[in-house]
N, C-alpha and C positions, 0 to 999 in steps of 0.2 A: 503493500499499499504507500501513496503518497499522499503528501498534503494538498496536491492540484497541480495541473500541468501549468498552472499560472507562476509557478517556482520554478520552471525548467526553461533553458534554451537551447535550440540545436547547436551542437558542437559542444556543449557542457559535458566536462567529464568529473570535476570534484562534486562532492556531496552526492552521488547516486547512490552510495550506502550497499555497492553490489561488488563483492570481492572475489578471490580464488577462479579469477577466469584466466584462459592462457595469454590473453592479450588485453590491455586497456580498452575499457567500454564506454561509447559517449553517445550523448542524445542524439539520434539520428533524424528522428520526427516527432512531431507531438499531433494526438487526435484527441481536441477538446471534447469534440460531439461525446467520444468514448470513454473521455478521463483516462487516457491511455500516453504514457511515455515510452516511445521504441527506443532502444538502444541495440547498439553494435559497434563493432569494429572501426576503427577511424576511415578504412577505405572506402565504408558506406556513405561517408559525407562528402566524397568527391562529385562535385557539378562541374557539368561541361557548358551549360549556358543557362541563363537567367531573362525571364519575360519581366519587363519591367513597365509599370503603368504611371499614368497623372505624369509624365513626363515634363521637363521644360530645357528649353535651350537657351544660353547666353551667347548670342551672336551667331555668325556663320561658323558652320564646321570647318576647319583649316583642312588640309590636305595630309597634316603630321598624323602619324600612329596616335592611336588612341589607347589609353588605360583606363580601368576602372577600379574604384575602390568601395570595397562592401562593409569593411569593417573598420572602426575608427581607427584603431592601432595596426592596421595593415598597410602595407605598400601597395600603391596601384600597381595593377596586372594587365599586361598586354590583352587586348580584346578586339574584336570584331563587332561591328555594329549593323543589325540588320533591322533596316526600318526608321522612321524618323523622329528626330527628337523633338518636343516642343508641342504646345497646345494641347497638351494633357494625353497625347497620343500614347499608344503602346508600342514598346520596340523590343529587341531581343539583343543581349548581349552575350557573345559566344567567348570563353575564355581560351587562351592559347595553349594552356596547361590547364589540369583539372584544379578548381579552387576548393577548398574546404572551410564548412562553417557559413556557408551561404543559406538564408532563406527566407521564405516570404516575411513581408513586413519590415525587412531592413532596407535601407536606403541604399541606393547604388549612385556613386558620384564619377562622372565621365570627365578625364581629363586630356588635352593635347599637349603634352610635355607639361610643364607645370601650371597650364592653364586651365581651370573650371570651364568646360564646355556646357555642362547640363547634367542631367540625372534623372531618377525616377524612385520609385517605391517598387521593391521586388514582389511580383504577385504570386510566381511560380517558378520552379527551377527543373532542369532536366539533369538526371544523374548521368555520372560520368562512367559507370559500370555497363 
């Protein structure tokens, strides 16, 4: 039993109170409707892409390579953008390498070099498995 899914985040490892496993376990998904916290090995957190909604754009998109940051303490990682940013549209960011700990509800900030060019809210993700 647990005190509710509100106390967990995707990617969390600490505080799960599950021991004795061959490898560390992480929260890999939350099912609020069923009050379930799903756990698994780190490889299950690998995400290939994320659909973002409610997007915004700051000026025109330059020809420079794009990166995205999806966690406040993470470094921006290379992406390709499928679709257009701005006017609250949806778009998809495809990570050059699998990214870990990406979950719906997080913000995705898109950069061209050091310049913020836009972003949106992660609506869903595609597993890299």
